[in-house]
C-alpha positions in Angstrom: -115.1 63.9 13.3 -114.4 61.2 10.8 -113.1 58.1 12.7 -111.2 55.2 11.1 -109.9 52.1 12.8 -106.8 50.4 11.6 -106.3 48.0 14.5 -107.4 44.4 13.7 -107.8 43.6 17.4 -111.4 42.5 18.2 -111.4 45.0 21.2 -112.0 47.8 18.7 -115.3 47.8 17.0 -116.4 50.2 14.3 -119.8 50.5 15.8 -120.8 50.4 19.5 -124.2 49.4 20.6 -125.6 51.6 23.3 -128.8 51.1 25.2 -130.2 54.4 26.5 -132.8 55.1 29.1 -133.3 58.6 27.8 -136.5 59.6 26.2 -135.8 60.6 22.6 -138.0 63.7 23.2 -135.3 65.0 25.6 -132.8 65.2 22.8 -133.3 68.0 20.2 -133.7 66.4 16.8 -132.5 69.6 15.2 -129.0 69.0 16.5 -127.1 67.5 13.6 -123.3 67.1 13.2 -121.8 68.7 10.1 -119.2 66.9 8.1 -115.8 67.5 9.6 -112.2 67.7 8.3 -111.1 66.2 11.6 -110.4 62.5 12.2 -109.3 60.1 14.9 -107.5 57.0 13.8 -106.7 54.1 16.2 -103.4 52.8 15.1 -102.8 50.0 17.6 -104.9 48.4 20.4 -102.8 46.9 23.2 -103.5 43.2 23.6 -103.7 43.1 27.4 -105.5 46.4 28.3 -107.7 49.1 26.8 -104.6 51.2 26.1 -104.3 52.2 22.4 -102.3 54.5 20.2 -103.9 56.8 17.7 -103.7 60.0 15.6 -105.9 63.0 16.0 -105.8 64.9 12.7 -106.6 68.7 12.6 -106.1 71.5 10.2 -102.9 72.5 12.1 -101.4 69.1 12.2 -101.6 65.8 14.0 -101.5 64.7 17.6 -100.0 61.3 18.4 -101.9 59.7 21.2 -101.9 59.0 24.1 -100.6 62.5 24.7 -100.0 64.9 27.6 -101.2 68.4 26.6 -99.4 71.3 28.4 -101.5 74.1 29.6 -100.9 77.6 28.1 -103.4 79.4 30.3 -103.0 82.8 28.9 -101.7 81.8 25.4 -98.3 81.0 26.8 -96.7 78.1 28.6 -95.2 80.0 31.5 -91.5 80.7 31.0 -91.3 78.6 27.8 -91.2 79.7 24.2 -93.0 78.0 21.3 -89.6 77.1 19.9 -88.7 75.3 23.1 -92.0 73.4 23.0 -91.2 72.3 19.5 -87.7 71.2 20.6 -89.4 69.1 23.3 -91.6 67.7 20.5 -95.1 68.5 21.8 -97.9 68.1 19.3 -100.5 70.4 21.0 -101.3 72.8 23.8 -104.4 73.9 25.7 -105.4 77.5 26.2 -108.0 78.9 28.7 -111.2 80.5 27.4 -112.0 82.3 30.6 -108.7 84.0 30.9 -108.3 84.9 27.2 -111.9 86.2 27.2 -111.0 88.6 30.0 -107.6 89.5 28.7 -106.8 90.5 25.9 -110.3 89.5 24.6 -111.4 87.2 21.8 -111.9 90.0 19.3 -108.3 91.1 19.6 -107.1 87.5 19.2 -109.4 87.0 16.2 -108.3 90.1 14.5 -104.7 89.2 14.9 -105.0 85.8 13.2 -106.5 83.6 16.0 -104.5 81.8 18.6 -101.9 80.1 16.4 -100.7 83.3 14.8 -101.2 85.4 18.0 -98.9 83.2 20.1 -96.7 81.9 17.2 -97.7 78.3 17.9 -98.5 76.7 14.5 -99.6 73.2 15.8 -103.0 72.1 17.2 -104.6 74.0 20.0 -107.3 73.0 22.5 -109.4 75.5 24.4 -111.5 74.6 27.4 -115.0 76.1 27.7 -114.2 78.5 30.6 -116.7 76.7 32.8 -114.2 75.4 35.4 -112.6 78.9 36.0 -116.0 80.6 36.2 -116.9 78.4 39.1 -113.6 77.9 40.8 -112.4 81.5 40.7 -115.6 83.0 42.0 -115.6 81.4 45.5 -119.2 80.3 45.0 -120.3 83.9 44.3 -121.3 83.3 40.6 -125.0 83.2 39.9 -126.2 80.2 38.0 -129.5 79.9 36.2 -130.8 77.6 33.4 -129.5 79.9 30.7 -125.9 80.4 32.0 -123.7 81.9 34.6 -123.1 85.5 35.7 -119.7 85.9 37.3 -117.2 88.5 38.5 -113.8 89.0 36.9 -110.9 88.1 39.2 -109.0 90.9 37.5 -111.1 94.0 38.2 -114.4 92.7 39.7 -116.4 93.6 36.6 -119.5 91.5 35.9 -119.7 89.1 33.0 -122.0 86.4 31.6 -121.2 83.0 30.0 -123.8 80.8 28.3 -123.2 77.8 26.1 -123.8 80.1 23.1 -121.3 82.7 24.3 -118.7 80.0 25.1 -119.0 78.6 21.6 -118.7 82.1 20.1 -115.6 83.0 22.1 -113.9 79.7 21.2 -114.8 80.3 17.5 -113.0 83.7 17.7 -110.0 82.2 19.5 -109.7 79.7 16.7 -108.6 76.6 18.5 -108.8 73.3 16.7 -110.3 71.3 19.5 -112.9 73.0 21.8 -115.1 71.9 24.7 -118.8 72.3 25.4 -119.8 74.5 28.2 -120.6 72.6 31.4 -121.1 73.1 35.1 -118.2 72.0 37.4 -119.0 71.1 41.0 -116.9 70.8 44.1 -116.0 67.2 45.1 -118.2 67.6 48.2 -121.4 68.2 46.3 -124.3 65.9 47.4 -126.4 63.7 45.2 -129.3 66.1 44.7 -127.0 69.0 43.9 -125.0 66.9 41.4 -128.2 65.6 39.8 -129.5 69.1 39.2 -126.2 70.2 37.9 -126.0 67.2 35.5 -129.5 68.1 34.1 -128.2 71.6 33.4 -124.9 70.4 31.9 -126.8 68.1 29.5 -129.1 70.9 28.4 -126.0 73.1 27.9 -124.3 70.3 25.9 -127.2 70.3 23.5 -127.1 74.1 23.1 -123.3 74.1 22.8 -123.5 71.5 20.0 -126.4 73.4 18.2 -124.5 76.7 18.3 -121.2 75.0 17.3 -122.8 73.5 14.2 -124.1 76.9 13.1 -120.7 78.6 13.7 -118.5 75.8 12.2 -119.5 76.1 8.6 -115.9 76.2 7.6 -115.3 72.9 9.5 -112.2 74.4 11.2 -113.0 73.1 14.7 -114.1 69.9 16.5 -116.2 69.8 19.6 -115.9 67.7 22.7 -118.9 66.9 24.8 -118.1 66.5 28.5 -119.3 63.7 30.8 -119.9 64.9 34.4 -121.8 63.3 37.3 -119.5 64.1 40.3 -118.7 61.1 42.5 -121.9 59.2 41.8 -121.6 56.1 39.6 -125.1 56.1 38.4 -124.9 59.8 37.4 -121.6 59.2 35.6 -123.3 56.4 33.7 -126.3 58.6 32.8 -124.0 61.3 31.6 -121.9 59.0 29.5 -125.0 57.6 27.8 -126.5 61.1 27.2 -123.3 62.7 25.8 -122.5 59.7 23.7 -125.9 59.8 22.1 -125.3 63.3 20.8 -123.1 63.8 17.8 -120.0 65.3 19.4 -116.7 64.8 17.6 -115.0 63.6 20.7 -115.6 63.0 24.4 -114.2 64.8 27.4 -114.5 63.5 31.0 -114.6 65.8 34.0 -112.2 64.9 36.7 -112.9 64.6 40.4 -110.6 67.2 41.6 -108.7 66.5 44.8 -107.0 63.2 45.4 -109.5 60.3 45.6 -107.5 58.3 43.2 -109.2 54.9 43.5 -112.6 56.5 43.5 -111.8 58.5 40.4 -110.5 55.5 38.6 -113.6 53.5 39.3 -115.9 56.3 38.1 -114.0 56.9 34.9 -113.7 53.2 34.2 -117.5 52.8 34.6 -118.3 55.8 32.4 -116.1 54.5 29.6 -118.2 51.4 29.3 -120.9 53.6 27.8 -118.7 55.6 25.4 -118.0 54.7 21.8 -114.6 53.1 21.7 -113.8 54.7 18.3 -114.1 58.3 19.6 -111.1 60.0 21.1 -111.3 60.8 24.8 -109.8 63.5 26.9 -109.6 63.5 30.7 -109.6 67.0 32.1 -107.1 68.1 34.7 -105.0 65.0 35.1 -101.2 65.2 35.4 -99.8 63.0 38.2 -97.3 60.5 36.7 -99.1 57.5 38.1 -102.4 58.7 36.8 -101.1 58.8 33.3 -100.5 55.1 33.4 -103.8 54.4 35.2 -105.9 56.2 32.6 -104.0 55.2 29.5 -104.7 51.6 30.6 -108.4 52.4 30.7 -108.3 53.9 27.1 -107.9 57.6 27.6 -106.2 59.3 24.7 -105.2 62.8 26.0 -104.8 64.7 29.3 -104.1 68.3 30.2 -102.6 69.7 33.4 -100.6 72.7 34.8 -98.7 70.4 37.1 -95.3 70.2 35.4 -94.8 73.9 35.0 -96.5 74.9 38.3 -94.3 72.6 40.3 -91.2 73.8 38.4 -91.7 77.3 39.5 -91.5 76.4 43.1 -88.5 74.2 42.6 -89.8 70.6 42.1 -88.1 68.7 39.3 -89.2 65.3 38.0 -87.1 62.2 38.2 -87.2 58.9 36.3 -87.3 55.7 38.2 -83.6 55.0 37.4 -82.7 58.3 39.0 -84.7 57.9 42.2 -88.3 58.8 41.1 -90.8 56.6 42.9 -94.5 56.5 43.6 -93.7 57.5 47.2 -91.8 60.7 46.3 -94.2 61.2 43.4 -91.3 61.1 41.0 -89.9 64.4 42.1 -87.4 66.2 44.4 -86.9 69.9 45.4 -83.9 71.4 43.7 -83.8 74.3 46.2 -82.7 72.0 49.1 -79.3 72.8 50.7 -77.8 69.4 49.7 -77.7 70.5 46.1 -75.6 73.6 46.7 -72.4 72.1 45.3 -73.9 69.2 43.3 -72.2 69.0 39.9 -74.6 66.4 38.4 -77.6 67.1 36.1 -81.1 67.4 37.4 -81.7 63.8 36.2 -78.6 61.9 35.0 -80.9 59.6 32.9 -82.6 62.5 31.2 -81.5 63.6 27.7 -83.2 67.0 27.6 -81.2 70.2 26.9 -81.2 71.3 30.5 -79.9 68.0 31.8 -77.2 67.9 29.1 -76.1 71.4 29.9 -76.5 72.5 33.5 -75.9 71.2 37.0 -78.1 71.0 40.1 -75.8 73.5 41.8 -76.3 76.1 39.0 -80.0 75.7 38.9 -80.3 76.0 42.7 -78.1 79.1 42.5 -80.5 80.7 40.0 -83.4 80.1 42.4 -81.5 81.6 45.4 -80.5 84.6 43.2 -84.1 85.2 42.0 -83.0 84.8 38.4 -85.8 84.3 35.9 -83.8 81.7 34.0 -84.6 79.3 36.9 -88.3 79.1 35.8 -87.3 78.4 32.2 -84.9 75.6 32.9 -87.0 73.8 35.5 -90.1 74.1 33.3 -88.2 72.9 30.3 -87.0 69.8 32.1 -90.3 68.9 33.6 -92.1 69.2 30.3 -89.4 67.1 28.6 -89.9 64.5 31.4 -93.6 64.2 30.7 -93.1 64.1 26.9 -90.6 61.3 27.2 -92.9 59.3 29.5 -95.7 59.6 26.9 -93.3 58.6 24.1 -92.3 55.5 26.1 -96.0 54.7 26.8 -96.9 54.9 23.1 -93.9 52.7 22.2 -94.9 50.1 24.8 -98.5 50.0 23.5 -97.3 49.3 20.0 -95.1 46.5 21.3 -97.9 45.1 23.6 -95.6 45.7 26.6 -97.5 48.5 28.4 -98.1 46.5 31.6 -94.3 45.8 31.9 -93.6 49.5 31.5 -96.3 50.4 34.1 -94.8 47.9 36.5 -91.4 49.5 36.2 -92.8 53.0 36.9 -95.6 52.4 39.3 -94.4 50.3 42.2 
């Protein structure tokens, strides 16, 4: 990935010195990065924090960062059309390799014009590696060895195999612009020895993912993220950050600590970022709480993905701006299915300018839920996605004006 830096702020350096404790023999010298049509440009570095704006360029268009990336698990944002996503002004989405491998299959998607044509979304697409679902959907029953993972389909209990090479091959057929190396994801409760062994495996898989990617990416149609893991152990996060940064990945992904240890997670990510080149774009996996967006943008994260806005929409939670009662304590949301909204003639959020809030009332949307009408899912999902997109637009604007901390203070109290 070609990276250029336009900001004149001294915080951004074109080169980053890194001291590694890793023996050069442990890194395959044959792994070389091919020239890429991708680029990441830092357009402004905020004066008071590590927050920055930027542009990720891909063959299917650009992504303005920092950005929230909605999750289209099975090549669809549930209850939302691509046209509606364009109305809300999203630049990119993320699809799931595991689910699309099982159904309809990468060959079908490849033969039908890859993901953009298959799902009629003609902007950039991310795909994850499938690793998280392999481990999380198998209740600990998947069999891990040094070569890869054997797992059971959650659909029909058939047996399947993922390796770094297979993950890269699948993601090549899917045709996403931005893809992730295959890694091992651990439960938050994993102890040090388990995490250390997993990290050694993840690093070996990262090398194999990169080597296979370079062989497959002769047309330079994709860019590859290496993933930093290490669980909840600071020294392992540091080791992983150094190792992944020393390989020639186009970009850097950081594995989240799933659960809710917010302060611990922040400290681990902040520490890992000290050893990652500032000029590379960084994606934090599985982050979607409103307050977390501010936390990690401040640390220098560029993109995030999460199912939270649409998943909560389907059970009746709608997001509120601070001016409309959204707070850290209520997590910027209320439940529209409550009885008190039965005759409420006001919009979901009076300070929101999305199509749903300009058109419908709380009473109507609550009625849709009680009547089991499918339109309920579309309207609440649309509003929640528009909420997240507007938050990110305001964050980008504040960074460019060097007022990010003022915006954060208004939101996170």
